[in-house]
Steps between C-alpha positions, in 0.01 A plus 500: 500500500257427215199644681319764298299630796594690813285478813499808720358448850472657842331822395543628145457865403511633146420825321434571138275663245165370381353689204592851619463421872771435755427182695640351820456126553559287808459127561656226713643308202545554129632289213707669229480290183798592281397273212146640469604850613232518765418519869248291690382408848211321667548697824306806617606814312455870570528739205476874561487790252399862554133420441460125557579227746460137398531199730478176300616154596732420213641698210657447158681769304745543216825686569379807311184530711289506184297199612413460866249241623360518852397139558278423801289677764577840351398805702543844344471843660484787255511873572425721198738783422389842620 
């Protein structure tokens, strides 16, 4: 009852906005830290926007999406607009 974190597991999907881009995120597990107002995981992540796809192992982010860190083995595919 005093836990300040929530662990989501079994396939997590989330959507949101990152600096004027809509993003879809999926991972097998994700911690929601209510005290620090952030999200984190050490699992494989897939993040997709209209122009980019990122596949890091591990992620940290604040709730607002203003600071997102892709942690390990980051692969990025980028398609320029046009």
